[in-house]
C-alpha positions as CSV (number, residue, x, y, z in Angstrom):
1,M,-2.3,15.1,7.8
2,A,-4.9,15.1,5.4
3,F,-4.5,15.2,1.8
4,N,-5.1,17.1,-1.2
5,D,-6.7,14.7,-4.4
6,E,-4.1,15.3,-6.4
7,T,-1.3,14.4,-3.9
8,I,-3.5,11.1,-2.8
9,E,-3.3,10.0,-6.5
10,R,0.6,10.9,-7.2
11,V,1.6,9.0,-3.7
12,W,-0.8,6.2,-4.9
13,E,1.3,5.5,-8.4
14,K,4.8,5.2,-6.0
15,A,2.1,1.6,-5.1
16,R,3.3,-1.4,-7.3
17,G,0.6,-1.4,-10.1
18,M,0.3,-5.5,-11.5
19,T,-0.8,-5.9,-14.7
20,E,-3.4,-9.2,-13.7
21,L,-5.7,-7.1,-11.5
22,G,-6.2,-3.1,-13.3
23,P,-3.2,-1.2,-11.5
24,E,-6.1,1.8,-11.5
25,L,-7.9,0.6,-8.3
26,W,-5.6,-2.3,-7.0
27,R,-2.8,-2.0,-6.1
28,L,0.3,-3.8,-3.6
29,D,2.5,-1.5,-1.2
30,E,5.9,-2.2,-0.5
31,C,5.1,-5.0,2.2
32,G,3.2,-6.5,-0.9
33,A,-0.1,-5.8,0.7
34,W,-2.7,-5.3,-1.2
35,I,-5.1,-2.0,-1.1
36,R,-7.4,-0.8,-2.8
37,R,-7.4,3.6,-4.8
38,D,-10.9,3.9,-3.6
39,H,-10.2,2.8,0.5
40,Y,-8.0,4.5,0.3
41,G,-8.7,6.6,4.2
42,S,-10.6,3.4,5.7
43,E,-9.6,1.6,8.6
44,H,-12.0,-1.0,8.9
45,S,-11.2,-2.7,5.8
46,E,-9.3,-5.5,4.6
47,F,-7.0,-3.3,1.1
48,G,-7.7,0.3,3.6
49,W,-4.8,1.9,2.9
50,K,-2.8,5.0,4.0
51,I,0.0,7.6,3.4
52,E,3.1,8.1,5.3
53,N,6.0,10.3,5.9
54,V,9.2,8.4,5.5
55,S,11.6,10.9,6.5
56,P,12.5,12.0,10.2
57,G,11.0,15.2,10.5
58,G,10.9,15.9,6.6
59,P,8.2,17.5,4.9
60,D,5.0,16.6,3.9
61,V,6.7,16.3,0.2
62,L,6.1,13.8,-2.4
63,E,9.5,12.6,-2.0
64,N,8.8,11.2,1.7
65,L,5.0,10.2,1.3
66,R,4.6,6.1,0.1
67,P,1.4,4.4,0.5
68,L,1.2,1.9,2.7
69,H,-1.2,-0.8,4.4
70,R,-3.3,-0.4,7.2
71,A,-1.5,-2.1,8.9
72,N,1.9,-1.7,8.1
73,G,4.1,1.1,8.8
74,F,7.5,2.5,8.5
75,D,10.4,2.9,11.7
76,R,11.8,6.0,10.2
77,A,14.9,5.1,12.9
78,T,15.8,1.6,10.7
79,G,14.5,3.7,7.2
80,R,12.4,0.3,7.1
81,A,8.9,-1.0,6.3
82,R,6.6,-2.1,9.2
83,C,4.9,-5.5,7.6
84,H,2.1,-6.8,9.9
85,V,-0.2,-8.1,6.4
86,K,0.6,-9.2,3.0
87,A,-0.6,-10.3,0.0
88,D,-1.8,-14.3,0.4
89,R,-1.0,-17.0,-2.5
90,T,-1.6,-19.8,-0.8
91,G,-4.0,-21.8,-3.6
92,V,-2.6,-20.2,-6.4
93,P,0.7,-21.7,-8.5
94,V,3.5,-19.3,-9.4
95,M,2.5,-18.9,-12.9
96,E,-1.4,-18.4,-12.8
97,H,-2.8,-14.6,-11.5
98,I,-4.7,-13.8,-9.0
99,R,-8.4,-13.4,-9.5
100,E,-9.5,-11.9,-6.4
101,P,-6.9,-9.6,-4.0
102,R,-6.7,-10.9,0.0
103,N,-4.0,-10.8,2.5
104,R,-2.5,-12.3,5.5
105,P,-0.4,-11.7,8.1
106,A,3.1,-11.4,6.9
């Protein structure tokens, strides 16, 4: 389904914003994968993301929509995210901020 700009923005705002990177451009989906705002709908970007309806048979209303990395999904039967990609913090000390986002297989 095609979503209008307002719906895309409101779903984007559901993703977790991080102060270390501008939340207007970078966020984490519920699997912890980096997504980039302007990469919505991009199937080839490392940070591409999509909007998925998580309600079994429910309408495409804001309450049922979630932002997910293009490689992640949602299993409506179990009510859980299917996480194939997550953020890669390898080599980043616990108390330090990420300077450049990267993802890795979950």
